N, C-alpha and C positions, 0 to 999 in steps of 0.2 A: 338428766336421769335414763338411762339407758332404755329403749325402749323393748317391749320381746313380746311372745304369742302368751305368753302364761299371763304376763302383767292386764293384756285384753282381754283373757275369758275370764280372769277373776271380775274386773270390772265389768263383763258382761252379766256374769251370772250373780254378784249383789248389785247391779240396775236392774234383775231379772225376778230378785228377791222383793229388793224394795216396792218394785211395783204390784207383786202381788198382794203385797202387804197392804199395800194403801188400798189396790181393789177389794180386797178382802173385808178391810173398816170403813170403804165405800159401800158395800154391797145393798145396806138398807134401803140407798137414797136412790129412789126409783126412776128420779130423771136422768141420773146414771147410768142407766143398765148398759147402753154399749160400749161404756168403757169395762165395766167390771164383770160383763158376761166371757167367758174362760172356754177358750175350744181344747178337747183333750187330744193329743195324740198319742197312741200306745201301743209300745213293741213287745210281742215277746215270745223270744225262741224259746223250742224247747227241743230235746233229742232224748231217744230211749235206747242207748245201743245197753249189747248185753252185758257190760263189766262198768259201764258209769251212765249216767242217764242228769241231765241238768233240765231247769224251768226256772227260769228267770222272765221278769216282767219291768218293763224302763215305761214309764209315763211323763207325758210333758203337758204343762196347760199354760195356755197363751191366750191373756187376752193384750184389748187393745192397749190399757194401760201401762202394762209391763213389759213390752213392744215400745212405746214414748220413754220409758224411763231405760231402757236398752241401750236407747240413740243418744239420752241424755248420758246413759256412762258412756259412750264413743266419744260423745264430743268433749268429754274431762277427760278422759284419757286422751285425748287428740292434744286437748292444752297445758299435759305434764310437762 
């Protein structure tokens, strides 16, 4: 199978999503709070020109468990 950047990005996003879902499911478990506590990164570019204006927000939530799942997804990608 030919490896490409698009497939790697797909694996990373799926790993991030799986990690976030597992972290959300394990959130009530108090002893695993170090894995499920997330850090939010936000970027909000905006501009107002006379004829056009834009305003949008991009947010990333990253926790230790989702980072671990992303590492596993890269490992799986390399095993293909």
